[in-house]
N, C-alpha and C positions, 0 to 999 in steps of 0.2 A: 236781632241784637239783644243780648242780655243786659238789662239795665240795673241789675243788682250790683252791690259792692262785692265783687267776687275775687278771692285771694289769688288763685293760680293765674288768672288773666292779668292781674295787676303786676304780679312778679314778672311775667313774660314781657309786659310793656316796659317796666322799669329797666329790665336787662337790655332790651332793645335800645332804650335811650342812653344807657350807660356805654353802650358800644359806640355811640356817636360822640366823639371826643369834644364836639362843640357844645354839648349840653353840660352846663356847669351847676345847675340847681339841684341835681340829684345826688344825694349822699347815701351810698349803698348801706352803710352801717346803720345810719339813723332810720332809714325806711325799713330795713330788715328788723330792727328792734321793735318798731311799731307793728309790723306784720306779726311778729311773734307774740306780742302782747294781745293783739286782736284775737288770735287763734286760742291762746290760753284763756282769755276772758270768756270766750264762747264755749269753754269746757269741751272742746273737741278731743276725742281720745287719741293717744299716740299710736303709731303703727309698729313701734319697736321698743321692747322693754329690756332692761339689763338682764343678761343671762343668769340663771340660777347656778348654784355650785355644781360643777362637773358637767354642765351643759355645753354643747358646742357653741362657741361664741364668735366664730369666724365672720358671720354675717354682721353681727353687732360691731365687731372691731373694725370692719370695713367702713362703717359710718363714723366711728370714732376717728379714724385716719382722715376721712374726707373733711370732717369738721376741723381737724388740726391744720389741714392744708388750705382752708378757706382764707381768702383775702378780701379786701374792700372793693374789688373791682366789679363785683356782680353779686346777685342774691341767689344762693343755692336753692334747690327745690326741697329742702328739709331744714329742720333746726333741732337742736337738743336743749332740753331743760330738765335739770335734776336727774340726768341719766336716761331720760325718756326722749325718744325721737319722734318728731311730728312731720307729717307729709304736707308739702306746699304745692304738690303737683296734682291735686285733686280738687274738685269743685267744692268750695267752702264759702258760704255767704256770711257776710259780716253785717250786723245791724247796730244802729246807733245806741240802742238801749243795752247792748251787751258789752260795750267797751267804753273807754274814757273819751271825753270830748276831743282831746288833742289827737288821739289815735284815729278817731273817726274822721276828723278834719283832714288829716294826712291822706287817708285812703279815699275819702270823698273827692279830694282835689286831684289825686292821681287818676281816678276814674274819669274825671272830666278831661284830663290830659290825654288819656287813652282814646277817648272819643274824638277829640280834636286831631290827634295824630292820624286817625283813620279818616279824617275829613268828614266826620259825621256831625250833624247838628245836635246841640245839647238840650233842645226844648223838650223832646220826648223823654229823655233821661230825667229831667227835672220834674216833669209831670208825673212820672212813675214814682220818683222819690217822695213826692207829697204824701203818697199812701204807703210807701214801703218803710219810711223812716221818720215821717213827721205827722203821723196820726191823722192824715187827711186835712191838715191845717196848712193851707198855702201861705198864710201870713207868717206862720212860724218858719217855714222854709225861706220866705222872703227876707226875714230878719237874719236868718243864719247866713244867707248869701251876702247880705250887706255887711255883716261882720267880717266875712272873708275878704271883701273888697276893702274894708277899712284897715286891715292889718298891713301896715307899711304901704298903703296905697293899693295893694293887691297881694294876696297871700302868695308867697314865693313859689309854691308848687303849681299854681294855676298857670295855664298858658297865657301868652301875651295877647292883648286885645280882647281879653275875656270880659272886661268890665262893661263894654258897650252891649255885647250879646246878652249878658246877664241882666243888665238894666232894662233891656227890651222885654225880657221874660217877666221880670218883677212887675213891670207896668201893666201886664195882662190882668184883666179882671178874673177872679176865681171862677166865675160861672162860664168863662170861655175856654177853660182848660179841658183838654181831652183826658179822661181818666185812662191811664195806660195800665192794662192788665194783661199779662202774658197769656193767662188762661183764656181770656175772651177779648182780644184786641178790638173787636168790632163794637164794643160797648162805648157809647158816648154819654156825656152827662146831660141827659134830658129825661130823667126817670118818670116825670109826670105825664109825658105824652102817651096818648093811647097806643100808638104804634110800639113804643118801647115797652109798655106794659104787657102787650101781647107777646112780644119777643121774649121778655123775661119769663113769662109763664111757660113758653115753649122750652126755654133753657132749663127751668126747674124740672119740667117733665122729662127732659133728656137725662137728668142726673138721677132720677128715681130708679131704684134697683141696681145702682152702680156700687161696686165694691172698690174702694180706693186702693190701688196697689201701693206697695211700699217695701221697706227693707226688713221690717219686723214681722214675725209670725203672729197669728191670732193669739196664741198663748202669751207671747211677749207683750202684746198690746194690753191684754187683760191684766197682766202683771203690773204694767206701768200704771194703769188707771185704778189699780187697787188702792192707791193713795187716797182715793175719794172716800173709802170706808175705813182705812187704817189710820189716817190722820184725823185729829180731833179739831172740831170747829166750834160753832156756837153751842154753849151749854155742855161742852165736852162731848158733843155728838158729832158723828162724821158728816162730811159734806153731802154724802149720799149713801143709802143703804147698800150692803153687799149684794143682796139679791138683785137689785136694780142695776148695779154696775155690771154684774156678770151677764145679765140678760142683754144689756145694750151692746157690750163689747164681745159677746160670744162668737160672732163671726167677723171680728176685726172691725174695720171702718166701712160698714155697709149702709149706704143711704137707703132707707126703707122704701119699698114700692108704695106703700100706704103710710103717709106720715101721720103719726098719732095726733089726734085733735087736742088731747090734753097733754101738755108738756110737764115734765118734772121740774120742781124747784130745787135749786141747790141751797144747802144750809150755809148761807153767808151772812155777814153783817159788816158794820164799820170796822170792827176789830178783826174780823176774818173776811176781807173783801173779795168780791168776784175777781179782782185783779190777780189773785192767787191762781185761780182756774185759768184765766187768760194766759198767764205766763206758762202754766203747765201745758196748755195746748200748743203754744208757740214752741216750747222746748221739744215737745213730742214731734211736732211738724218737722223741725230741723233734723231729728234723728230718723224719722220714718219716711219722709218724702223722697221719691226717686229723682225728682227734677227740681224741687224748690220752686216750682211754678204753678202748683195746684192748690194753693192755700184756700181758694174759694170752695173747693170740694170739701176740705176739712171743716170749714165753717158751716157749710150746709149740713154736714153730718151732725154736728152738735146742735144746730138750729132745729133739726128734726126731733130732738129729744128733750131739749132744755129750754124752759121759758125765757131764761136770761139771754138767749141768742136767737129767739124765734123771729125777731124783726128782719133777720137776713133773708127770710122767706117771703117778705112782703114786697120788696122792690129792689132794684139795682142799687139805689142809694143806701138802703138798709144793709145790703150785703157788703158794700164797700166800707160803710162805717164800722160794722162789726169786725170786718177783717182788719181794718187799720188799728183797731183797739187791741187786737190780739198780737202783741208785739213782744220784744225782748225786755220790756220794762218790768223789773223785778219788784214785787211788793216787799216793803220793809217789815211787813207784819207776819212774815212766815219764816220758819227755820227748817222747812222741808228739805231734805237731802234728795234731790231729784234723781241723782245717779244711783241711789239705793234701789230705785224701782226699775233700773235697767240692769240689775245684777245678773239676770238670767240670759242676757244677750251675749 
């Protein structure tokens, strides 16, 4: 089961609920508007652009007609914004840091409704969300859930009888929660045990010499990370030299067989924080990953070369902590236009 907040599956779930006339809480237009906002906030590219002059526009006009025919009885598998059409029938993960709190609250609640409609427990979903959207902080998620329950006694999109189940989960101690990671579901939270230390070392060995597959070519990857030497950081110097960038990304995301003992330092400061690089990695992950479930591999790649991420190589806990910090939280201290570095795609 995918425990991400994923758009296409939520659209399908909502439409199934709307077909059940007994369901009164679901307002198609309201939910549709929040889904559109989430997609636009995530800067996902449209699949259809307005035709240029003298270009055949029959395909475009087909979607214009379908948009005009839409009513409030269901959510279509596309939407239009400023003449651009976006696909809702493809896998698209939405993260808390990438959209408004209200929109995330809507989608988060609908995901819980989806699980409950399939008669699935929500405890594993919540354990996963601790690391996917709440930076590894269970107390933050506890507070978020309590706020949902406090809204009119129970947020209206949540399923009935949800408060008791969520109360039981909140009462769990943090150290008893299983860390849910789709990449490695066998990993439990006992990083200091000798057995798990051995297993983690075996896991690291299995990733060495591994080239992470993805949607972008090696050239496109190099082009994206050229921001490290093209953008200015401390003392108007780049985050990293051009020669080092080209060497690291020459073969795409290739976790080296022999991890360098000496790691590189990124040129960051309070004014130009590491969070800028964290967001860049997260943004790149969304564009390059084939599954959306291999973020640990991405982190291990950067941990192999950069001192700022090397703790991910030390333990499972270190890997999880670094991964949870690489999120959609945008630093306010940068004006980098990330899509400019995807121009060759």
